[in-house]
C-alpha positions as CSV (number, residue, x, y, z in Angstrom):
1,M,142.2,70.5,137.4
2,S,139.3,72.8,138.1
3,R,138.1,75.3,135.5
4,R,137.5,78.9,136.5
5,R,133.9,79.9,136.0
6,E,133.5,83.4,134.9
7,P,130.1,85.1,134.4
8,V,129.2,85.5,130.8
9,P,127.3,88.7,130.0
10,F,124.2,87.7,128.0
11,A,122.8,91.2,128.1
12,F,123.7,91.7,124.4
13,V,121.4,88.8,123.4
14,A,118.5,90.4,125.2
15,A,119.3,93.7,123.7
16,A,119.4,92.2,120.2
17,D,115.8,91.0,120.6
18,R,114.7,94.5,121.2
19,F,116.8,96.2,118.5
20,R,114.8,97.9,115.8
21,S,116.5,99.2,112.7
22,N,115.5,102.5,111.2
23,V,116.5,101.2,107.7
24,T,113.6,99.9,105.7
25,P,114.3,97.3,103.0
26,P,113.7,98.3,99.4
27,P,110.3,97.4,98.0
28,R,110.0,94.2,96.1
29,E,110.1,94.4,92.3
30,R,106.8,93.6,90.7
31,A,106.9,90.6,88.4
32,S,106.6,91.4,84.7
33,L,103.8,90.1,82.5
34,G,106.2,87.6,81.0
35,Q,107.2,86.3,84.3
36,I,103.6,85.9,85.5
37,A,102.7,84.1,82.2
38,G,105.8,81.8,82.6
39,R,104.8,80.9,86.1
40,W,101.2,80.1,85.0
41,L,102.5,78.1,82.0
42,L,104.8,76.1,84.3
43,G,102.1,75.4,86.8
44,L,99.6,74.3,84.0
45,T,102.3,72.0,82.5
46,L,102.9,70.3,85.9
47,V,99.2,69.9,86.5
48,A,98.7,68.5,83.0
49,G,101.5,66.1,83.5
50,L,100.1,64.8,86.7
51,V,96.6,64.4,85.3
52,G,98.0,62.7,82.2
53,A,100.0,60.2,84.3
54,L,96.9,59.5,86.3
55,V,94.7,59.0,83.2
56,L,97.3,56.8,81.5
57,G,98.2,54.9,84.6
58,T,94.7,54.1,85.9
59,P,93.8,51.5,83.3
60,A,97.1,49.7,83.9
61,L,96.4,49.4,87.6
62,S,92.8,48.1,87.2
63,T,92.1,44.4,87.2
64,D,89.5,42.8,85.0
65,A,87.4,40.7,87.3
66,G,84.6,40.0,84.7
67,T,86.7,38.1,82.2
68,P,87.6,34.4,82.9
69,A,91.2,33.4,82.9
70,Q,92.4,32.0,79.6
71,Q,93.7,28.4,79.5
72,S,96.6,27.5,77.4
73,Q,96.3,24.8,74.7
74,A,98.8,22.6,76.6
75,S,96.5,22.4,79.7
76,Q,93.5,21.2,77.5
77,G,93.4,17.5,77.2
78,R,93.6,16.0,73.7
C-alpha cells in the first residue's frame, strides 16, 4: 500500500512569525508597599537560615587534629 503524498501548505506558519498584533497588553500592576516588604522579609529569612545553618554546621564538620585520641581504661594495662 502506498500512501498519497499531498503538499502541505506551511505558509500559515511563516505568516504567523510576521504577525503583529495591534492590541497592547495592560500595564503591570505596581507592587504595594506591603508586598515589597514581604518579599524583602522572605529573602532575609532565607538568607539568615542559610547563614545560620552554615554557622552551626561548620563546627560539626571540622576535625580536631591537635588533640590526641583518648584511650579507654580497658586498653590500659593493669
